[in-house]
C-alpha positions as CSV (number, residue, x, y, z in Angstrom):
1,M,-43.2,-93.2,108.0
2,V,-45.6,-90.3,106.3
3,R,-44.4,-87.0,105.8
4,T,-46.8,-84.7,106.3
5,S,-46.1,-80.6,105.1
6,T,-47.4,-78.4,107.7
7,L,-47.5,-75.6,104.4
8,S,-50.2,-74.0,103.1
9,D,-50.3,-74.1,99.2
10,A,-49.7,-70.3,99.3
11,M,-46.5,-71.2,100.8
12,R,-45.6,-74.1,98.8
13,D,-46.3,-71.7,95.7
14,C,-44.2,-68.6,97.4
15,V,-41.3,-71.9,97.8
16,E,-41.6,-73.0,93.7
17,D,-41.7,-69.0,92.1
18,C,-38.5,-68.3,94.7
19,Q,-37.0,-71.6,92.8
20,R,-37.7,-70.6,89.6
21,C,-36.8,-66.7,90.0
22,H,-33.8,-67.5,91.5
23,A,-32.1,-69.8,89.7
24,E,-33.6,-67.6,86.5
25,C,-31.4,-65.0,88.1
26,L,-28.3,-67.1,88.3
27,E,-27.5,-68.4,85.2
28,A,-28.9,-65.6,83.2
29,A,-26.4,-63.5,85.2
30,M,-24.4,-66.0,84.4
31,N,-24.1,-66.9,80.6
32,L,-27.0,-64.5,79.1
33,C,-25.5,-61.7,80.9
34,L,-21.3,-62.5,80.4
35,D,-21.8,-63.4,77.1
36,M,-23.6,-60.4,76.0
37,G,-21.4,-58.1,77.0
38,G,-22.0,-54.4,77.8
39,S,-25.3,-52.9,79.9
40,H,-26.1,-56.9,80.3
41,T,-22.8,-56.7,82.4
42,E,-23.3,-53.4,84.4
43,P,-22.6,-53.6,87.8
44,E,-25.8,-51.9,89.1
45,H,-27.5,-54.6,86.9
46,F,-25.2,-57.8,87.5
47,R,-25.5,-57.3,91.2
48,L,-29.2,-56.6,91.0
49,M,-29.8,-60.1,89.4
50,I,-27.3,-61.9,92.0
51,S,-29.0,-60.0,94.7
52,S,-32.6,-61.1,93.4
53,A,-31.5,-64.9,93.3
54,T,-29.5,-65.3,95.9
55,L,-32.5,-63.2,98.3
56,C,-35.5,-66.2,96.0
57,Q,-33.1,-69.0,97.6
58,S,-33.1,-67.1,101.0
59,A,-36.4,-67.0,101.2
60,A,-37.2,-70.5,100.1
61,D,-35.3,-72.1,102.4
62,L,-36.5,-69.7,105.0
63,L,-40.0,-70.7,104.2
64,L,-39.8,-73.8,103.6
65,S,-38.1,-74.5,107.1
66,G,-41.2,-72.4,108.6
67,S,-38.6,-69.8,110.5
68,A,-40.7,-66.6,111.6
69,F,-38.3,-64.1,109.8
70,H,-39.5,-65.3,106.8
71,E,-42.2,-62.2,106.2
72,R,-39.0,-60.0,106.2
73,Q,-36.9,-61.7,103.5
74,C,-40.0,-62.5,101.1
75,A,-40.0,-59.2,101.6
76,L,-37.1,-57.4,100.8
77,C,-37.5,-60.3,98.1
78,A,-40.0,-59.0,96.4
79,V,-38.2,-55.7,96.8
80,A,-35.9,-56.7,94.6
81,C,-37.3,-58.9,92.3
82,E,-39.6,-55.8,91.0
83,A,-36.1,-53.9,90.8
84,C,-34.1,-56.5,88.9
85,A,-37.4,-57.0,86.6
86,Q,-37.5,-53.2,86.0
87,S,-33.7,-53.2,84.7
88,C,-33.6,-56.2,83.4
89,E,-36.7,-54.5,81.1
90,E,-35.1,-51.8,80.4
91,I,-31.9,-53.8,78.9
92,G,-34.1,-55.8,76.8
93,G,-33.9,-59.6,75.2
94,M,-34.8,-60.7,78.9
95,E,-37.9,-61.7,79.2
96,Q,-38.2,-64.6,80.9
97,C,-36.0,-63.4,84.3
98,V,-39.0,-60.0,83.8
99,E,-41.9,-62.7,84.1
100,L,-39.9,-65.0,86.9
101,C,-39.0,-61.9,88.8
102,R,-42.4,-60.0,88.7
103,R,-44.5,-63.3,90.0
104,C,-41.5,-64.5,92.4
105,A,-42.0,-60.3,93.4
106,Q,-46.0,-61.3,94.0
107,S,-45.5,-64.3,95.6
108,C,-43.4,-62.9,97.9
109,R,-45.7,-59.9,98.8
110,D,-48.6,-62.1,99.4
111,M,-46.6,-64.3,101.9
112,S,-44.9,-61.0,104.0
113,G,-48.8,-59.0,104.3
114,D,-46.9,-56.6,102.4
115,T,-49.5,-54.5,99.7
116,P,-48.3,-52.5,97.0
117,R,-48.5,-49.1,97.5
118,D,-46.0,-46.7,95.2
119,R,-43.7,-49.0,94.2
120,S,-41.5,-48.1,91.7
121,A,-39.0,-50.3,91.5
122,A,-36.2,-47.8,90.8
123,K,-36.3,-46.4,94.5
124,H,-35.5,-50.0,95.4
125,R,-32.0,-49.4,93.0
126,P,-28.5,-49.1,95.6
127,T,-27.6,-46.1,95.2
128,A,-23.7,-45.2,94.7
129,S,-22.0,-44.6,97.1
């Protein structure tokens, strides 16, 4: 039996970008950041990397399953990935994570129909309660 895909090329590209970003954020957090210590393991940065990885995987899963919720998840994923990219850029030495997070954020914005306005990632960073 031949399997046919209902995903558009843009959706497939977004899935791939999300999966790459998920893998990079998770691997970098659990290996690079834990090995480096210091600012790499500050709670805000580390949580942001894990959140980004989780949201990327969830966005890819929803896209692949044809869920009606993929647009909302992609919008949230874009915000998290932009914040993660900014945090990794500020810390330094995490260029691959920065690049893949920004690529994923753009793909997810495109999927969600969200257009970039004034999207300073710092605005979307979680605040301590």
